[in-house]
N, C-alpha and C positions, 0 to 999 in steps of 0.2 A: 288258754284256748287249746282245744284238742286237735290232733292231727291223726287221721286214719291213714295207715299204710297198707295197701293190698299186697300181700306177700305169700299167697297160697299156691301160686302156679307151679307146675312141674318144670318149667324151663326146657321144654322138649327140644327147641331149636338150638339150645345151648349145650346139648349133649355132645361128647361124653362128659363134659365138665360137671354136669348136674346129676350124674349117676350116683355120686357119693355124698353130695352136699346140695342144699337148695341154692337157687340162683342168687338170692340176696346176700349170701355169704361168700360168693366168688370175689377174689381179691383184685383190686385195682390200686396200683402203687402200694401194695402191701397192706391195704385196709379193705375189709369187706364192703361191698357195694352199699349195703344198707347203712353203714357208718358214714360214708360220704353223704348220703341223702339226709340223714339226721343232722349231720354237722352243718348243713346250710340252712336249717330251719330258722325262721325269725324268732326273736326273743319272746314274742307273744305266745308261742307254743310252750305249754308246760306239761302236756300229757300226750302219750302215744297210745293209739289203739291199733294193734297190729293184727291183721287177718292172716292166719297161718293155715297151712294144709300139708302140702308135700314136705316131708322131713321137717315139720314145724318144730319138733322138740329141739333141733339144733339151733333154730333161731331163738327159741326161748332161753336156751342155755347161754347163748351169746349176749343177748340184751338184758336178761334177768328181769327183776321187778323195777329196776331203776337204771337208766342209761344216760350218761352225760347230764345228770341232774333232772332228767325227765321221768316222771312216773310212767310205767308201761303196763298196759292191759292187753290180754290176748283174746282173740275170737277165733274159734276153729271153724273153718269151712271144710266139712268132711267130704262133700261131693263137688265135682267140677261143674258148678252151675252158673259160672260167669260173674262179671263185675257187679251187675245190678243186685244179684243175690248176695254177694259178699258185703256190699254196703248195707243192705237191708238187715243183715245179721248184726250190724253195729248199732242199729237204732236204739236199743235199750241203754246204750252208754252215752248217747249224744244229746238227747233232749231236743229243745227247740232252737237253741242258739247256733251261732256260726261255728263252722269247723273247716279245717283244711283236709284235702284228700290227695294222696299221692300214690303212684305205683312204685313198687320196690325194685324196678329195673331202669329207672330214669333218674339221672342227676340233674338238678335244676340250680341255676345261679341264685345267689342270695338276693340280689336286687329284684329279680322277677318275682320271687316269693314274697318279698316285702310289698311290692306293688299289688300283688294279688289280694292282700288283706285290706286294701283300700276300698274294696267292694264287699257287699254282703254275699253276692253271688257272682262268680267270675271264673274264667278258664284261661290258663296261660296258653298262648298260641304261638305258632311259628309257621313260616312259609317253607314248603318243600317242593322239590321238582316233580315227584310222583305222589300226589295226595291220595291215590286210590287205596293205599294200605292203611289209611287213618280215618278218624272221624273228621269230616270236612266241615269247616265253619264259614258262614257268610256274616259280615258285620257291617253296620252303617258307619257314617263318618264320625259318630261319637263313640264308636266301639261297642255299641249294643249289638248283641248277637241276634241275627234275624233267621238263621237256619243252621241246623246241625244234623249231618247225615253220616252214618257209619259206613265207611268203605264203599262209596258209590262208584259205579262203573264210569259215570260221566260227571266228574267233580265240577262244582260251580265256581270253585276258587282253589288257590294253592295254599290257603290258610287252613291249618289243622290244629286239632287239640293235642297238646303234649301230655294230657292226662293229669296235670296239676290243677286242682280246682278249689275254690272257696264256695261252700254251700251252707245252707242252714236247714233246720228241721223240716221246712216246707217240702224238701225233696221227697220225704217219705209219704207224702200224699199220693205220689204217682207210682204205679206198679210197673216194673220192668216187663217188657214183652219177651216172649220166648222165641229165640232165634232158631232157624232150622237145624243148627248144630247142637241143639239141646241146652244152650246157655241163655241166661237172662242178661241182657246188655244194659249197662248204666246209661248208655246213649239214649235209649228210648225214654228213660225217666227225664233226662234233660230236655228232650224234644217236647215232652208234655209241659214241663215247667216253663219253657219259653212262651207258651201261649198265655200264661197268666202272670209271669214275673219277669222283670228285666234281669238278664245275665250278660255280663260284659266280657269282651276279649281283652286280655292283658298281654302285651308283647313279651316274649321270653328274653331274658338277659343271657341265658346259657341253657342249652338243653342237650344232654348226652343220653341217647337211647342205646340200650344194650340188648340185642336180640340173639346174636350168634357169637361164637367164640372170638372171631376177628374183631368184634366191636370192643372187647376189653382192651386190646392193644391200642385201638384208636382213642379210646377214652383216656388212657394213660398219656398219650401224646398231646391230646387237647389240654388236659389238666396241667401237664408239665410246661406247656407253651404260654400259659397266661395265669393270672390270678383269678380266683373265683370272682365272678361278677354277678 
């Protein structure tokens, strides 16, 4: 199975650390962030499709054509047009089957990623105190997602998307909408898919998000305090 890793962003909030290297190569416990991410992938994953942009050559040099036994392909996102646009660029490499999708600035626990693959279409979720900064999810008692809204002013729940998803080729039936900031959001594709297909919420076993420099130290403390879960 293939795993798409979105790694094209500039990491503006991580500056000055990202002035010389892309965010996925910033070190946590002596290893680049993207190495932590790949190291927790389930055994079903045998190929990576890495979307690169900002300082993408550095990521190519690090991962090469094969990394930790996984074949690696690269897709260039030359313009900052958002997550929906980035995923659409990967369509020629994905076909109709199931694939995993991750962001290159979040570390996920192994168990959560394993559970994700129990579904054809699913999103790893977590509860947060202030959900307004995230894609907010509502789900029924069986875990079926009933609503998905990007960064709402009045969230309907504290359950949010962590960005880790299992999807299949049907996602490409839906066109991402243009946001006022000039980017095409993946969220709008998911919203359309929910009207025609079941998508399930899968509880996270571990989610470490890195947005600002202070988060790298916090990530080290979390990883040093427990085993990967």
